[in-house]
C-alpha positions as CSV (number, residue, x, y, z in Angstrom):
1,M,0.0,0.1,0.3
2,A,2.9,2.6,1.1
3,Y,4.5,1.3,-2.3
4,K,1.4,2.4,-4.3
5,T,1.0,5.7,-2.5
6,G,4.5,6.5,-3.0
7,K,4.3,5.6,-7.0
8,K,1.2,7.8,-7.3
9,A,2.9,10.8,-5.2
10,R,5.6,10.7,-7.7
11,K,3.5,10.8,-10.6
12,A,1.5,13.4,-9.4
13,A,4.8,15.6,-8.4
14,L,6.1,14.8,-12.0
15,L,2.6,15.8,-13.3
16,L,2.9,19.4,-11.4
17,V,6.8,20.1,-12.8
18,V,5.4,19.6,-16.4
19,N,2.4,21.8,-16.0
20,L,4.9,24.1,-14.7
21,F,6.9,23.9,-17.0
22,F,4.6,24.1,-19.8
23,I,2.9,26.9,-18.2
24,L,6.2,28.9,-18.2
25,L,6.7,28.1,-21.6
26,C,3.5,29.7,-22.7
27,F,4.2,32.8,-20.6
28,L,8.1,33.1,-22.4
29,V,5.9,32.6,-26.1
30,L,3.5,35.4,-24.8
31,I,6.1,38.1,-24.0
32,P,6.4,39.2,-27.4
33,V,2.5,39.9,-27.4
34,L,2.2,41.6,-24.2
35,Y,5.0,43.4,-25.6
36,A,3.3,44.7,-28.1
37,F,0.2,45.0,-26.5
38,S,1.9,47.2,-23.8
39,V,3.4,49.6,-26.8
40,S,-0.2,49.8,-28.3
41,L,-0.9,51.7,-25.4
42,N,1.9,54.1,-24.7
43,A,0.9,57.6,-25.2
44,D,4.7,58.5,-26.2
45,N,6.0,57.3,-29.0
46,S,9.4,56.2,-26.9
47,L,10.1,53.1,-28.1
48,L,13.8,53.7,-29.2
49,S,14.5,55.9,-26.4
50,S,16.4,55.0,-23.0
51,D,13.6,55.9,-20.7
52,F,11.2,53.2,-22.2
53,S,9.5,50.8,-20.0
54,F,7.5,47.4,-19.9
55,L,4.6,49.1,-18.2
56,P,3.5,52.5,-20.1
57,K,3.9,55.5,-18.0
58,H,0.8,57.5,-20.1
59,M,-1.9,54.8,-21.1
60,T,-3.9,55.9,-23.7
61,L,-6.5,54.3,-26.3
62,A,-5.8,57.0,-29.1
63,N,-3.1,54.8,-31.0
64,Y,-6.2,52.0,-31.6
65,R,-8.4,55.0,-32.7
66,A,-5.5,56.0,-35.1
67,V,-5.5,52.8,-36.7
68,F,-9.3,53.2,-38.1
69,V,-9.3,56.9,-38.6
70,E,-5.9,57.7,-39.9
71,E,-5.1,54.8,-41.7
72,P,-6.9,52.8,-44.1
73,I,-6.8,49.3,-42.1
74,L,-10.7,48.6,-43.3
75,R,-9.7,48.7,-47.0
76,W,-6.8,46.7,-46.0
77,F,-9.3,44.2,-44.3
78,S,-11.3,44.2,-47.5
79,N,-8.4,43.3,-49.8
80,S,-7.3,40.4,-47.2
81,I,-10.7,38.9,-46.4
82,W,-11.3,38.7,-50.3
83,M,-7.8,37.1,-51.0
84,A,-8.0,34.8,-48.2
85,A,-11.5,33.5,-48.9
86,A,-10.7,32.9,-52.5
87,A,-7.4,31.4,-51.6
88,V,-8.9,28.8,-49.5
89,F,-11.8,28.4,-51.7
90,I,-9.8,27.5,-54.7
91,S,-6.8,25.5,-53.0
92,L,-9.2,23.2,-51.5
93,G,-11.2,23.1,-54.3
94,T,-8.0,21.9,-56.4
95,G,-6.4,20.2,-53.8
96,I,-8.8,18.0,-52.5
97,P,-9.9,16.3,-55.7
98,A,-6.1,16.0,-56.7
99,A,-5.3,14.4,-53.6
100,Y,-7.5,11.7,-53.8
101,V,-6.8,11.0,-57.4
102,F,-3.2,10.7,-56.3
103,S,-3.7,8.9,-53.3
104,R,-6.4,6.3,-55.3
105,K,-5.5,6.1,-58.7
106,K,-2.3,4.2,-60.3
107,F,-1.1,5.9,-63.3
108,P,2.3,6.2,-65.3
109,G,3.9,9.6,-64.4
110,R,2.1,9.7,-61.0
111,K,5.3,9.1,-58.6
112,V,7.2,11.8,-60.8
113,I,4.6,14.4,-61.1
114,L,4.3,14.4,-57.1
115,R,8.3,14.6,-56.8
116,L,8.3,17.4,-59.1
117,L,5.4,19.1,-57.2
118,I,7.3,18.9,-53.8
119,L,10.6,19.9,-55.6
120,L,8.7,23.4,-56.7
121,Y,7.1,23.8,-53.6
122,A,10.2,23.1,-51.6
123,F,12.1,26.5,-53.2
124,P,12.1,29.9,-51.8
125,A,9.7,32.3,-52.6
126,L,12.0,35.0,-53.6
127,L,13.8,33.0,-56.2
128,S,10.7,32.9,-58.1
129,M,9.6,36.3,-57.8
130,T,11.6,37.7,-60.7
131,A,9.9,35.1,-63.3
132,L,6.5,35.3,-61.9
133,Y,6.5,39.2,-61.9
134,K,7.9,39.1,-65.7
135,L,5.1,36.4,-66.5
136,L,2.1,38.5,-65.2
137,S,3.6,41.9,-66.0
138,P,2.5,41.6,-69.6
139,M,-0.6,40.2,-68.8
140,G,-1.6,44.0,-66.8
141,L,-1.5,41.6,-63.5
142,I,0.5,43.4,-61.4
143,N,-1.1,45.5,-58.9
144,S,-3.8,43.5,-59.3
145,R,-5.8,41.3,-56.7
146,M,-5.8,38.5,-59.3
147,G,-2.8,38.3,-60.3
148,L,-1.6,38.0,-56.3
149,L,-4.5,35.6,-56.1
150,I,-2.9,33.5,-59.1
151,V,0.3,33.4,-56.6
152,Y,-0.9,32.4,-53.7
153,T,-3.4,29.4,-54.8
154,G,-0.1,28.1,-57.4
155,T,1.8,27.7,-53.9
156,M,-0.9,26.9,-51.7
157,S,-2.9,24.1,-54.2
158,V,0.3,22.2,-53.8
159,F,0.5,22.8,-49.9
160,A,-3.1,21.5,-49.8
161,L,-2.5,18.5,-52.0
162,W,0.1,16.9,-50.0
163,N,-1.7,17.6,-46.7
164,M,-4.8,15.9,-47.9
165,K,-3.0,13.2,-50.0
166,G,-1.4,12.1,-46.5
167,Y,-4.4,11.7,-45.0
168,F,-6.7,10.2,-47.6
169,D,-3.5,7.3,-47.6
170,T,-4.7,6.6,-44.1
171,I,-8.5,5.7,-44.9
172,P,-8.7,2.2,-45.8
173,V,-9.7,1.4,-48.8
174,E,-12.1,-1.1,-47.7
175,I,-14.5,1.0,-46.2
176,E,-15.2,2.6,-49.9
177,E,-15.4,-1.0,-51.2
178,A,-18.1,-1.9,-48.7
179,A,-19.7,1.5,-49.5
180,M,-19.7,0.4,-53.4
181,I,-21.1,-3.3,-52.4
182,D,-24.0,-1.5,-50.8
183,G,-24.7,0.4,-54.0
184,A,-23.0,3.9,-53.6
185,K,-21.8,5.7,-56.7
186,P,-18.7,7.1,-57.0
187,V,-19.9,10.7,-56.3
188,Q,-21.6,9.7,-53.0
189,L,-18.7,7.9,-52.1
190,V,-16.4,10.9,-52.1
191,T,-19.5,13.2,-50.7
192,K,-21.0,11.0,-47.9
193,I,-18.1,8.5,-47.0
194,V,-14.5,10.2,-47.7
195,L,-15.0,13.8,-47.3
196,P,-16.9,13.7,-43.8
197,L,-13.9,11.1,-42.6
198,A,-11.6,14.2,-43.5
199,R,-13.4,17.0,-42.4
200,P,-10.8,17.5,-39.5
201,T,-7.6,17.5,-42.2
202,I,-9.5,19.9,-44.3
203,V,-10.0,22.6,-41.7
204,V,-6.3,22.3,-40.6
205,T,-5.4,22.4,-44.1
206,G,-8.0,25.6,-44.9
207,M,-6.5,27.0,-41.9
208,M,-3.1,26.9,-42.8
209,V,-3.7,28.4,-46.5
210,L,-5.8,31.4,-44.4
211,I,-2.6,31.7,-41.9
212,Y,-0.4,31.8,-45.2
213,V,-2.3,34.4,-47.0
214,W,-3.2,37.0,-44.2
215,N,0.8,37.1,-42.9
216,E,2.4,36.8,-46.2
217,Y,4.0,40.4,-47.3
218,I,6.8,39.6,-49.7
219,F,4.6,39.1,-52.7
220,A,2.0,41.5,-51.2
221,I,4.7,44.7,-50.9
222,N,6.5,43.9,-54.6
223,F,3.0,43.1,-56.4
224,M,1.0,45.8,-55.1
225,T,2.4,49.3,-55.4
226,G,-1.0,51.2,-54.4
227,E,-2.3,52.2,-50.8
228,E,-5.8,51.0,-51.5
229,T,-4.6,47.5,-52.8
230,Y,-2.5,46.7,-50.0
231,T,-3.3,43.6,-48.1
232,L,-3.2,43.8,-44.1
233,A,0.4,42.0,-44.0
234,A,1.8,44.9,-46.9
235,G,-0.3,47.7,-45.1
236,L,1.6,46.9,-41.3
237,Y,4.8,47.2,-43.5
238,S,4.2,50.2,-45.0
239,L,3.4,51.6,-41.4
240,Q,6.6,50.7,-40.4
241,A,9.0,50.7,-43.1
242,T,12.4,52.2,-41.5
243,E,13.1,51.6,-37.6
244,M,13.2,55.8,-37.5
245,S,10.0,56.5,-39.1
246,G,6.4,56.5,-38.2
247,S,4.7,55.7,-34.8
248,W,5.6,52.5,-32.9
249,P,2.7,52.5,-31.0
250,V,0.1,53.3,-33.7
251,F,2.5,50.1,-35.3
252,A,1.9,48.1,-32.2
253,A,-2.0,48.5,-31.9
254,A,-2.4,48.1,-35.4
255,S,-0.4,44.4,-35.2
256,I,-2.7,43.4,-32.4
257,V,-5.9,44.3,-34.2
258,V,-5.2,42.1,-37.4
259,S,-4.0,39.2,-35.1
260,V,-7.7,39.4,-33.6
261,P,-9.8,37.7,-36.5
262,I,-6.8,34.9,-37.0
263,L,-7.4,34.3,-33.2
264,I,-11.0,34.3,-33.2
265,I,-11.1,31.7,-36.0
266,F,-8.5,29.6,-34.6
267,F,-10.1,29.1,-31.2
268,A,-13.5,28.4,-33.0
269,L,-12.2,25.6,-34.9
270,Q,-9.6,24.6,-32.4
271,K,-11.3,21.0,-31.8
272,N,-10.8,20.2,-35.3
273,M,-7.3,21.7,-35.5
274,T,-6.5,19.2,-33.0
275,T,-8.0,16.3,-34.1
276,G,-6.8,17.1,-38.2
277,L,-2.9,17.6,-36.7
278,T,-3.0,14.1,-35.0
279,S,-5.6,12.2,-37.1
280,G,-3.1,11.3,-39.9
281,G,-0.4,10.0,-37.5
282,V,-1.3,6.1,-37.7
283,K,-2.0,4.3,-40.7
284,G,-5.4,2.6,-40.6
């Protein structure tokens, strides 16, 4: 009895240490966010001065007001929402069917195509920027939301294909064969059997595409030349293009405002995110 009691006590102590470790880790990760929030409430633009403190000496909400009144952030929101929604829809709409075909169908050149796609996806975006610029410029797609959307969907469709294919590979073919024996047609097989099983992974893939488009600014600042066409990431970059100009508190307030929609969506889909990230770990 004493041995069992001691074993339980050791497990409880170990669990406490692990929990404290992860609480401390979460706090360390949140320090930059808390720092940005502190700066956003600072009435003085003193980020680079020697008298700056983590807790603002003079607090104000004027920086948040300036974000919505003095900067076209609502326009940037509109551009980002349109771009993100279209990119998620097109990437999933092309990536999911392609992933299912590559997972279930065996045809000549299948492995070569998959390897070429992953090879192209592995190259840094900066290496392709000049080529993409020269391709889109003659078609009048520079400084155009459609041109930027082509770049985003071309990148994330490959990501969606590979992410979804990995999950489709874990779904036993016997499930589909049993449904076919029961009289399910090919369309019903996909819509009523495969897609419901893959829902968590679809949510994860869509969320990854959304985060990429929401945060991407390299292509946005180079392909969008007018303030009215900026996405949120490009707009934030324009607010603080250099370290010695602009208002750091306004920039910090804008950063907090931009992060809120993604946080809301993430917490709303948290259950599916957790399931989707682990569902493909073991082959059925």
